[in-house]
C-alpha positions as CSV (number, residue, x, y, z in Angstrom):
1,M,7.3,22.8,10.5
2,S,4.8,21.0,12.8
3,Y,3.2,17.6,12.6
4,F,0.5,15.7,14.4
5,H,-0.8,12.1,14.3
6,I,-4.2,10.8,13.5
7,L,-4.6,7.2,14.9
8,Q,-8.0,6.0,13.9
9,V,-9.6,2.7,15.0
10,S,-12.8,1.0,13.9
11,I,-14.4,0.4,17.3
12,D,-13.6,1.7,20.8
13,S,-12.8,-1.8,22.1
14,Q,-9.5,-1.6,20.0
15,I,-8.3,1.1,22.6
16,K,-7.1,-1.1,25.4
17,S,-6.2,0.0,29.0
18,V,-2.7,-1.0,30.0
19,G,-2.0,0.1,33.6
20,E,-2.3,3.8,33.7
21,D,-1.8,4.1,29.9
22,Y,-3.5,2.8,26.8
23,Q,-2.6,0.8,23.7
24,I,-3.8,0.4,20.2
25,N,-2.5,-1.7,17.2
26,I,-2.2,-0.4,13.7
27,P,-1.5,-2.8,10.8
28,T,1.7,-1.8,8.9
29,S,-0.5,-1.8,5.8
30,R,-2.4,1.2,7.2
31,F,0.8,3.0,8.4
32,L,1.0,6.6,7.0
33,E,-2.1,6.4,4.8
34,Y,-3.3,9.9,3.9
35,T,0.2,11.3,4.5
36,D,2.5,13.5,2.4
37,E,4.5,11.5,-0.1
38,N,7.9,12.7,1.1
39,I,7.1,11.4,4.6
40,R,6.0,8.0,3.2
41,I,9.2,7.7,1.2
42,F,11.3,8.5,4.3
43,F,9.5,5.7,6.2
44,K,9.6,3.3,3.2
45,I,11.7,0.9,5.4
46,I,10.2,0.9,8.9
47,T,12.7,0.8,11.8
48,E,12.4,1.3,15.6
49,E,14.7,4.3,15.3
50,K,12.5,6.0,12.7
51,L,9.3,5.2,14.7
52,N,10.9,6.8,17.8
53,L,11.2,10.1,15.9
54,L,7.4,10.2,15.9
55,N,7.0,10.1,19.6
56,K,7.6,13.9,19.9
57,Y,4.5,14.8,18.0
58,P,0.9,15.1,19.5
59,A,-1.6,12.4,18.5
60,L,-5.3,12.4,18.1
61,I,-6.9,9.0,18.8
62,T,-10.2,8.7,17.0
63,I,-12.9,6.2,16.1
64,E,-14.2,6.0,12.6
65,R,-16.5,9.0,11.9
66,F,-15.5,10.5,15.2
67,E,-17.9,8.3,17.2
68,K,-17.9,8.8,21.0
69,E,-14.7,10.8,21.5
70,I,-11.5,12.3,20.2
71,I,-8.5,11.8,22.5
72,L,-5.5,14.1,22.6
73,A,-2.6,11.7,23.4
74,K,1.1,11.6,24.0
75,I,2.8,8.5,22.4
76,K,5.1,6.9,25.0
77,S,6.5,4.0,22.9
78,T,6.0,2.2,19.6
79,I,6.8,-1.5,19.0
80,Y,7.3,-2.7,15.4
81,E,6.2,-6.3,14.8
82,P,7.3,-7.2,11.2
83,N,6.2,-10.8,11.4
84,E,2.7,-9.8,12.6
85,Q,2.6,-6.9,10.1
86,N,1.7,-4.7,13.1
87,I,2.7,-1.6,15.1
88,V,1.8,-1.4,18.8
89,I,1.4,2.1,20.1
90,N,1.4,2.9,23.8
91,F,0.1,6.3,24.8
92,E,-1.0,8.5,27.6
93,K,-4.4,10.2,27.5
94,L,-4.1,14.0,28.0
95,E,-7.6,15.1,27.2
96,S,-10.7,13.9,25.4
97,I,-13.7,15.5,23.7
98,N,-17.1,13.7,23.6
99,I,-18.6,13.8,20.1
100,M,-22.4,13.5,19.9
101,S,-23.6,11.0,17.3
102,K,-27.0,10.7,15.7
103,E,-27.9,7.9,18.0
104,D,-27.4,10.3,21.0
105,I,-30.0,12.8,19.7
106,E,-33.0,13.2,22.0
107,F,-36.3,14.1,20.5
108,T,-39.3,15.6,22.2
109,E,-43.0,15.6,21.4
110,E,-42.7,19.2,20.3
111,D,-40.1,18.3,17.6
112,T,-41.4,18.7,14.1
113,R,-40.0,17.1,11.0
114,E,-38.0,20.3,10.4
115,T,-36.5,20.4,13.9
116,K,-35.6,16.8,13.7
117,K,-33.8,17.5,10.4
118,E,-32.0,20.4,12.0
119,K,-30.7,18.2,14.8
120,Y,-29.4,15.6,12.3
121,N,-27.8,18.3,10.2
122,S,-26.1,19.8,13.3
123,I,-24.3,16.4,13.8
124,D,-23.2,16.4,10.1
125,D,-22.0,19.9,10.4
126,N,-19.9,19.1,13.4
127,I,-18.3,16.1,11.6
128,K,-17.7,18.2,8.5
129,S,-16.0,20.9,10.7
130,I,-13.7,18.3,12.3
131,K,-12.9,16.8,8.9
132,E,-11.9,20.2,7.4
133,A,-9.9,21.2,10.5
134,L,-7.9,17.9,10.5
135,K,-7.5,17.9,6.7
136,F,-9.3,14.6,6.2
137,E,-9.3,13.5,2.6
138,G,-11.9,11.3,0.7
139,L,-13.0,8.3,2.8
140,E,-10.4,8.9,5.5
141,E,-13.1,9.2,8.2
142,Y,-14.3,5.6,7.6
143,R,-10.9,3.9,7.6
144,N,-8.7,2.4,10.4
145,H,-5.3,4.0,9.8
146,W,-2.3,6.0,11.0
147,S,-1.6,9.3,9.2
148,L,0.9,12.0,10.0
149,K,-0.5,15.4,9.1
150,I,1.5,18.6,8.5
151,G,0.3,21.4,10.8
152,D,0.1,22.7,14.3
153,I,-2.7,20.9,16.0
154,F,-2.9,23.4,18.8
155,S,-3.3,26.3,16.4
156,I,-5.9,24.3,14.5
157,S,-7.8,23.6,17.7
158,S,-7.9,27.2,18.7
159,Q,-9.8,28.0,15.5
160,N,-12.3,25.1,15.9
161,Q,-15.1,25.3,18.4
162,I,-15.2,21.6,18.9
163,L,-11.5,21.0,19.2
164,E,-10.6,24.2,21.1
165,K,-10.4,22.3,24.4
166,F,-7.0,20.8,23.2
167,N,-5.5,24.3,22.9
168,H,-4.2,24.5,26.5
169,P,-0.7,25.6,27.6
170,S,-0.2,22.4,29.7
171,Y,-0.8,20.2,26.7
172,I,1.4,22.3,24.5
173,N,4.2,22.1,27.1
174,S,3.9,18.3,26.9
175,F,5.4,18.4,23.4
176,P,8.5,20.7,23.6
177,D,9.8,19.4,20.2
178,Y,6.6,19.1,18.2
179,K,7.7,21.8,15.8
180,S,11.0,20.0,15.0
181,Q,11.5,19.0,11.4
182,L,11.7,15.3,10.4
183,P,15.0,14.6,8.6
184,L,13.3,14.3,5.2
185,P,15.2,14.4,1.9
186,Q,13.7,17.0,-0.5
187,Y,11.8,15.7,-3.6
188,I,10.5,17.4,-6.6
189,D,7.7,15.8,-8.6
190,L,8.2,15.8,-12.3
191,Q,6.1,14.5,-15.2
192,S,7.8,12.1,-17.7
193,T,6.7,10.0,-20.5
194,S,7.8,6.3,-20.6
195,S,8.8,4.4,-23.7
196,M,5.2,3.0,-23.6
197,G,3.8,6.5,-24.1
198,S,2.1,6.7,-20.7
199,T,2.5,9.6,-18.4
200,L,4.3,8.8,-15.2
201,Q,4.9,10.7,-12.0
202,V,8.5,10.5,-11.0
203,T,10.5,11.9,-8.0
204,L,13.9,13.5,-8.1
205,E,15.8,13.6,-4.8
206,T,17.7,16.9,-4.6
207,E,20.1,15.9,-1.9
208,H,23.3,14.2,-2.7
209,Q,22.9,10.4,-2.9
210,E,25.6,8.5,-1.1
211,E,27.7,6.0,-3.0
212,S,27.0,2.3,-2.2
213,N,29.1,-0.8,-2.7
214,N,26.1,-2.4,-4.2
215,F,26.0,-0.3,-7.4
216,I,26.7,-2.1,-10.7
217,S,27.5,-0.5,-14.0
218,T,27.9,-3.5,-16.4
219,V,25.8,-6.6,-17.1
220,S,28.7,-8.9,-16.0
221,E,28.9,-7.1,-12.6
222,Y,25.1,-7.6,-12.3
223,I,25.4,-11.3,-13.0
224,S,28.2,-11.6,-10.5
225,S,26.1,-9.9,-7.8
226,I,23.2,-12.2,-8.6
227,N,25.3,-15.3,-8.2
228,V,26.4,-14.1,-4.7
229,L,22.9,-13.3,-3.6
230,S,21.1,-16.3,-5.1
231,S,22.9,-19.2,-3.4
232,L,20.3,-20.1,-0.7
233,E,19.0,-23.7,-0.7
234,N,15.3,-24.5,-0.9
235,R,14.5,-21.1,-2.3
236,E,13.6,-19.8,-5.7
237,V,14.7,-16.4,-6.8
238,F,12.6,-13.8,-8.6
239,Y,13.4,-10.3,-9.7
240,R,11.7,-6.9,-10.0
241,G,13.2,-3.8,-11.6
242,H,12.5,-0.2,-10.5
243,S,13.7,2.8,-12.5
244,N,13.4,5.0,-9.4
245,A,14.9,3.2,-6.3
246,K,13.7,5.9,-3.9
247,R,10.1,6.1,-4.8
248,Y,8.8,2.7,-5.6
249,F,7.4,0.5,-2.8
250,L,6.9,-3.2,-2.8
251,Q,3.1,-2.9,-3.1
252,P,0.7,-3.6,-5.9
253,S,-1.0,-0.8,-7.8
254,L,-4.3,-1.4,-5.9
255,F,-2.6,-0.6,-2.6
256,R,-0.8,2.6,-3.7
257,Q,-1.9,5.9,-2.3
258,Y,-3.1,8.5,-4.7
259,K,-1.3,11.7,-3.7
260,N,-2.3,12.2,-0.1
261,R,-5.9,11.2,-0.7
262,G,-5.5,7.6,0.5
263,L,-6.3,4.3,-1.1
264,I,-8.8,5.4,-3.8
265,Y,-8.1,2.3,-5.9
266,L,-8.5,-0.2,-3.0
267,N,-11.7,1.6,-1.8
268,S,-13.2,1.1,-5.2
269,E,-11.8,-2.4,-6.0
270,R,-15.2,-4.2,-6.4
271,N,-16.9,-1.4,-8.5
272,S,-13.9,-1.0,-10.8
273,F,-13.5,-4.7,-11.2
274,M,-17.1,-5.2,-12.2
275,D,-17.1,-2.1,-14.4
276,L,-14.3,-3.4,-16.5
277,L,-15.9,-6.8,-16.8
278,T,-19.2,-5.2,-17.8
279,T,-17.8,-2.8,-20.4
280,E,-15.3,-5.2,-22.0
281,P,-17.1,-8.6,-21.9
282,K,-15.3,-10.0,-25.0
283,E,-11.9,-9.5,-23.4
284,F,-12.7,-11.7,-20.4
285,G,-15.4,-14.1,-21.8
286,N,-13.1,-17.1,-21.8
287,E,-11.7,-16.7,-18.2
288,S,-13.5,-18.3,-15.3
289,R,-10.8,-18.0,-12.6
290,C,-10.5,-14.7,-10.8
291,F,-6.7,-15.0,-10.9
292,D,-6.7,-15.2,-14.7
293,I,-9.1,-12.2,-14.9
294,L,-6.8,-10.2,-12.6
295,T,-3.6,-11.0,-14.6
296,H,-5.4,-10.0,-17.8
297,M,-6.4,-6.7,-16.1
298,Q,-2.9,-6.2,-14.9
299,H,-1.7,-6.5,-18.5
300,Y,-3.6,-3.3,-19.3
301,S,-2.3,-1.4,-16.2
302,F,-5.6,-1.8,-14.3
303,P,-5.0,-1.5,-10.5
304,T,-5.0,-5.0,-9.0
305,R,-3.7,-6.8,-5.9
306,L,-0.9,-8.3,-8.1
307,L,2.7,-7.2,-8.1
308,D,4.7,-8.2,-11.2
309,I,7.9,-10.2,-10.7
310,S,10.1,-12.1,-13.1
311,S,12.2,-15.2,-13.1
312,N,14.4,-13.5,-15.8
313,P,17.0,-11.2,-14.1
314,L,17.8,-9.5,-17.4
315,A,14.2,-8.4,-17.8
316,A,14.3,-6.9,-14.3
317,L,17.5,-5.1,-15.1
318,Y,15.9,-3.6,-18.3
319,F,13.0,-2.1,-16.2
320,S,15.5,-0.6,-13.7
321,C,17.3,1.2,-16.5
322,E,14.3,3.1,-17.9
323,I,15.4,6.7,-18.4
324,K,12.9,9.3,-17.3
325,K,12.6,12.8,-18.9
326,D,11.0,16.0,-17.6
327,D,8.5,18.0,-19.6
328,K,11.3,19.7,-21.5
329,G,12.8,16.4,-22.7
330,N,15.8,16.6,-20.3
331,E,16.9,13.3,-18.7
332,I,16.3,13.0,-15.0
333,D,19.2,11.8,-12.8
334,I,17.5,9.0,-10.8
335,D,19.1,5.8,-9.7
336,G,17.4,2.5,-10.4
337,E,17.4,-0.8,-8.5
338,V,16.7,-4.5,-9.0
339,V,15.0,-6.2,-6.1
340,L,15.8,-9.9,-5.6
341,F,13.1,-12.1,-3.8
342,S,14.5,-15.4,-2.5
343,I,11.3,-17.2,-1.7
344,K,10.8,-20.4,0.1
345,K,9.8,-23.1,-2.5
346,S,7.2,-24.4,-0.1
347,E,5.4,-21.1,-0.2
348,I,5.2,-20.8,-4.0
349,K,1.8,-21.5,-5.5
350,Y,0.4,-22.2,-8.9
351,F,-2.5,-20.5,-10.7
352,D,-5.0,-23.2,-9.7
353,S,-4.2,-23.2,-5.9
354,D,-7.1,-22.9,-3.4
355,S,-5.0,-20.2,-1.6
356,V,-4.9,-18.2,-4.9
357,S,-8.7,-18.4,-5.3
358,C,-9.2,-17.2,-1.7
359,L,-7.1,-14.1,-2.1
360,T,-8.1,-13.1,-5.7
361,N,-11.8,-13.4,-4.9
362,L,-11.4,-10.6,-2.3
363,A,-11.6,-8.3,-5.4
364,K,-15.3,-9.1,-5.5
365,L,-16.0,-7.7,-2.0
366,T,-17.0,-4.1,-1.5
367,E,-14.9,-1.9,0.8
368,N,-17.6,-2.1,3.5
369,Q,-17.7,-5.9,3.1
370,K,-13.9,-6.2,3.4
371,S,-14.0,-4.0,6.5
372,D,-16.8,-6.1,7.9
373,L,-14.8,-9.3,7.3
374,I,-11.7,-7.7,9.1
375,D,-13.9,-6.7,12.0
376,F,-15.5,-10.1,12.2
377,I,-12.1,-11.8,12.2
378,D,-10.9,-9.5,15.0
379,K,-14.1,-10.3,17.0
380,V,-13.9,-14.1,16.7
381,T,-10.2,-14.2,17.4
382,V,-10.6,-12.1,20.6
383,A,-13.5,-14.3,21.7
384,T,-11.6,-17.5,20.8
385,P,-7.8,-16.9,20.8
386,D,-6.9,-20.3,19.5
387,K,-9.3,-20.1,16.5
388,D,-7.2,-20.2,13.4
389,E,-9.8,-20.7,10.6
390,L,-13.2,-19.6,9.5
391,N,-15.7,-22.4,8.8
392,S,-19.3,-23.2,7.9
393,N,-20.5,-21.9,11.3
394,D,-19.0,-18.5,10.5
395,C,-21.0,-18.5,7.3
396,E,-24.2,-18.6,9.3
397,E,-23.0,-15.9,11.7
398,N,-21.5,-13.5,9.2
399,S,-23.2,-12.7,5.9
400,T,-20.1,-11.2,4.3
401,Y,-18.1,-14.4,4.9
402,S,-21.0,-16.4,3.4
403,R,-21.0,-14.2,0.3
404,Y,-17.2,-14.5,0.0
405,I,-17.4,-18.3,0.0
406,H,-20.1,-18.0,-2.6
407,F,-17.7,-16.1,-4.9
408,I,-14.9,-18.7,-4.4
409,R,-17.4,-21.5,-5.2
410,Q,-18.3,-19.9,-8.5
411,E,-14.9,-21.0,-9.8
412,K,-14.5,-24.0,-7.5
413,P,-17.9,-25.6,-6.6
414,Y,-16.2,-28.2,-4.5
415,F,-14.6,-25.7,-2.1
416,E,-15.3,-26.2,1.5
417,P,-16.0,-23.1,3.6
418,K,-12.7,-23.4,5.6
419,V,-10.2,-20.6,5.3
420,K,-7.1,-20.1,7.4
421,I,-7.3,-16.7,9.0
422,A,-3.5,-16.2,8.6
423,D,-3.8,-17.1,4.9
424,L,-6.2,-14.2,4.3
425,K,-3.6,-11.7,5.3
426,K,-0.7,-13.3,3.4
427,V,1.4,-12.3,0.5
428,I,2.0,-15.3,-1.8
429,C,4.1,-15.9,-4.9
430,V,2.1,-17.3,-7.8
431,K,3.3,-18.8,-11.0
432,G,0.8,-17.9,-13.6
433,R,-0.1,-19.6,-16.9
434,L,1.9,-18.4,-19.9
435,T,-1.2,-17.3,-21.8
436,Q,-0.2,-13.8,-22.7
437,D,2.7,-12.6,-24.9
438,R,3.9,-10.1,-22.3
439,I,4.0,-12.7,-19.5
440,I,5.9,-15.1,-21.8
441,A,8.4,-12.4,-22.9
442,Q,9.0,-11.2,-19.3
443,A,9.0,-14.6,-17.7
444,G,6.4,-13.2,-15.5
445,S,5.1,-14.4,-12.1
446,F,3.2,-12.4,-9.4
447,L,3.1,-11.6,-5.8
448,L,-0.5,-11.8,-4.7
449,F,-1.6,-9.6,-1.7
450,G,-4.3,-10.6,0.6
451,L,-6.6,-8.8,3.0
452,D,-4.8,-5.8,4.4
453,S,-1.4,-7.4,3.7
454,K,1.9,-5.8,3.3
455,L,5.4,-7.0,2.3
456,P,8.1,-5.4,4.5
457,E,10.6,-3.6,2.4
458,E,13.4,-5.3,4.4
459,G,11.8,-8.7,3.8
460,N,10.9,-11.5,6.2
461,D,11.4,-15.2,6.8
462,I,9.4,-16.2,3.7
463,F,10.7,-13.4,1.4
464,K,14.4,-12.8,1.7
465,I,15.0,-9.5,0.0
466,D,18.2,-8.0,-1.5
467,R,18.8,-5.0,-3.7
468,I,21.2,-4.2,-6.5
469,K,21.5,-0.5,-7.3
470,I,22.0,1.0,-10.8
471,K,23.5,4.5,-11.1
472,S,21.6,6.8,-13.4
473,S,24.8,7.5,-15.4
474,A,25.2,3.8,-16.2
475,K,21.6,3.2,-17.5
476,K,22.4,4.0,-21.2
477,D,25.4,1.7,-21.3
478,L,23.5,-1.1,-19.6
479,L,20.6,-0.7,-22.1
480,N,23.1,-1.0,-25.0
481,E,24.6,-4.2,-23.4
482,L,21.1,-5.6,-22.9
483,D,20.2,-4.8,-26.5
484,L,23.1,-7.0,-27.6
485,L,21.5,-9.8,-25.6
486,K,18.2,-9.2,-27.3
487,V,16.6,-7.7,-24.2
488,N,14.9,-4.5,-25.3
489,L,11.6,-2.8,-25.8
490,R,10.7,-5.0,-28.7
491,T,11.3,-8.3,-26.8
492,I,10.0,-7.2,-23.4
493,Y,6.7,-5.6,-24.8
494,P,6.2,-7.6,-28.1
495,S,3.9,-5.6,-30.5
496,L,4.2,-3.8,-33.8
497,E,3.9,-0.4,-31.9
498,N,6.8,-1.2,-29.6
499,T,9.0,-2.6,-32.3
500,S,8.6,0.7,-34.1
501,K,9.4,2.6,-30.9
502,Y,12.4,0.3,-30.2
503,L,13.9,1.0,-33.7
504,K,13.4,4.7,-33.3
505,E,15.0,4.8,-29.8
506,K,17.9,2.7,-31.0
507,L,18.7,5.2,-33.7
508,E,18.5,8.0,-31.1
509,R,20.9,6.2,-28.7
510,E,23.4,5.5,-31.5
511,A,23.2,9.2,-32.5
512,D,23.8,10.3,-28.9
513,S,26.8,8.1,-28.5
514,K,28.7,9.7,-31.4
């Protein structure tokens, strides 16, 4: 199997000359977008060792919508900067292809309306040809990102008139191992139905899963593990349960990739947000804060920039023990996990915090506006390296920032147009108001993700992360123990419907145990 990289930046100034080589930075939040799910799962936890595996594959360095040029490059080194949420890529240019844009078209006095249209169409046809050859999906051509594509770029280039320049023996010889397989575990996608009745996509790892000393099989073992891991001072511990330890990432639903078609939810955040408010006005009529609106939307499984966590470790254990079934009703052998977040108390916010207002109101910006804000931040920080906040002067200079401040002032009229640049890209823990039955039952809090932010799976200084594993074979017994402690479907999801489901499933578990 062959692979090749797409490393796409927004503007050509992001490609920096470093001696004889070149350098670009890719945010970790954009790492492996538009990439096969198996590859993304393998790189769930980023390490230097894993990144070094990628150096053997050819890379195409592009600018959004293929403006100016496409570069065939050889990656020489990668540097992972977890605190900066960034990956630095150093590369050597092997070849480049100049791509004509519509701004480069020359017209003559003889050109008619039809000939002008033909010239424009030829540009569009060229871009379409490149997109199809490189397997671009959806809005991929407009997004700064790093994807790893499956395919032989040299074979692809030989079949494309624009890219054929890359298909040269000397370039192929620069990558002697580009057809070597990544050490990926094999996964099979299966459909299952949760106890809530919703259809879920789950993943079964077909390779043998190694035993770990961190597996628990009883509630008492679980509590003992928590006591060991939750002893740090000046920190508060929260929990999140995953029924599939391999598949689930520490990212909110808004930031999750749909198949290999990229971030369709994030790209449509503003429109989807407004559509829901417009079509269901009675549901949100009493809520003025954007945070309250988002928590309400989260309750109904709407994609938001919130990630549910809980202060109740037993609630998290319950979620980790959910048993998935295939379309034939057979139980799927998938281990679960509980993730422990030991968070600095100084970094925990409440629902009325200005920081919370700043991050939640990002939901009201279109994708183009969010990209414009990111580009503006990059521009001003390059021009003024010691600049650490946006202010009223920036409102005058950038209309997107001015509009963003307007949204914040709709809920906080007193808000001054001063926003810490670092805060915009943060992940923060928020204690919400206990206004919903489900939040009360689950002792719910939230991780709120900012502009292009990502929480490293291995944690960082603010979020110390530990994991407790649950063997698939222990899930039923653990659910029975939790039931004795009144932690079950009825208490976690209080409603008449779920009380009925709980009683039905309880009878089935009792029958299966006999």
